[in-house]
N, C-alpha and C positions, 0 to 999 in steps of 0.2 A: 385409632390404632396406628401404630409408627412401625417405621420399616428399620430393619438393622441393617446396616451395609459392612461388608465384610471382602477381605481379598476374592471370595467367592460369588462376589454379587449380593442381591439382594435376598433377605429371608426375614423371617417372622420374629418378633420379641420372644424368646423362650423364658425371660426372667420374670419367675410369677409370684415372687416373696415380698415384692414392694420396696420402698426405699426411707430410710431415715436420714433428715437433715443433719447437716454437719454441727449446727447448733445444738440438737435433740441428741446427738451421737454419743454411746459410752465406747469404750474399748473394744465390745464384743458386738457393735452393729453386724451384722450379714451384708448389708448393702447401704450404701451412701450417696447423697446427693448432695454436689460439692457446687457452690457458687461461685463464678470467674473470679470472685475478689477474693477468695480464701486464700488463707497462707497455707504454703503445702506443707510447711514444718509443723502445723498443727493437726493433719490430716491422719487418722489412725491408719496403719497399715496392714490390720487384722481382717480387714472387710474382705468378703469373697469379691464383691464387684463393687467398684467406685466408678458414679457416672457425674463427669463434668460438663457444667452447662456452659452453653455458648449463646448470651443474650442477643450478639449479631455477628456476622460473617467477618467485623472489621476488629472485632476484639479477639486477639490472641491471646490474651491471659491463661485461656486453658490449655495452649499447646505448652506452655512454661510448665503450669502446675502437671501436667502429666510427664513431662520429662522430669521435675524433680521427685516425683514421687519412684519412676523408676531408678533414678541416682539413689534414693533412700533405701532400695532392696523392696519396691511392691511388686510381688510376682502373680497378684490377682486380675482379674478381669477389668479391664478399664476402657470406659467408653464416652465418647464424646455425642452431646445431647443437645439439639437446637440448631441453631444458625450455622451450621456447616454447610459449605458447597463443596461440590465435586471436585473442583479444582484444588481445593485445601485438604483432600482424602490424602496425599501421599505426605503430606505435612503431620496430619493426624498422628500417621502411621510410624512416621521417623520420631516423633516426639514420645510415643510409647502407647497409643491408644490401639486397641483389638478393634476395635468398632466404632461405627459413627449410628446413632441414632437420630432418623429422620422422619418429618412428618408426611404424609401421603402427598400432601399439595406439593412439596419439594420434589417428591419422586415423579411425581406428574411432571415438573417442569425440567427435571434433571435426570433424565431416565436412567436405567441400570448400565447402559453401554457408557455413558458420562464417566461415570465410577468405574466399571472396570477397566477404562482405558487408562486410569491412572493405578492400578492395582499394583503394575509391576515396579511399585516405588522403589525397591531395592536396587534395581538393575538401573536406575534413572538418577541417580543423587550424585553429588559433587566428586565425591569420592569414585564411584564408578566410571565417571568420566576421565579424571585423573589417572587411574589404574590404566583404563583403555588408552590412553594417550601415551604413558609410559611403555606400555608393549610394543610403539611402532619403532 
C-alpha cells in the first residue's frame, strides 16, 4: 500500500483504475505511468492522471517532465512516484506535481510533519524572497 502526500498531509491512494504504460498508451488512456527517461513531447495530454516515476531521489528528470507537461497545457492530476524525499516536496509542487506517492517504509523514515514543513512551498521560493526584499 502506498501513501499520497499533498499539501494537506498524508492520505490514502484514491485512484482505483490502474495505469497504462506510456509504451502501451493510446491517446484515450485514462491513466499513464511514465518513466523518468520519457520524452515529455510524446506524452498524451488527455489522461486524467499521469504518474511519473522517480527511480532515485538523485534523478531529477521527473521534475522536468512535470514542468514540460504543464507548459504544454496538461490540466489533469500529476503524481510523482517512487524515490522522492520530503526535502524535494517543494520542488515537486513548483514543477507542477499535485501529489507525491511514497511507500509506507519511506513514510516511516520521513513522517508527515517533515512533508508538511515543506507544504508552504509557494511562500518560500526565490520570487517570494525577492518580493519581500523589495517591500523594504
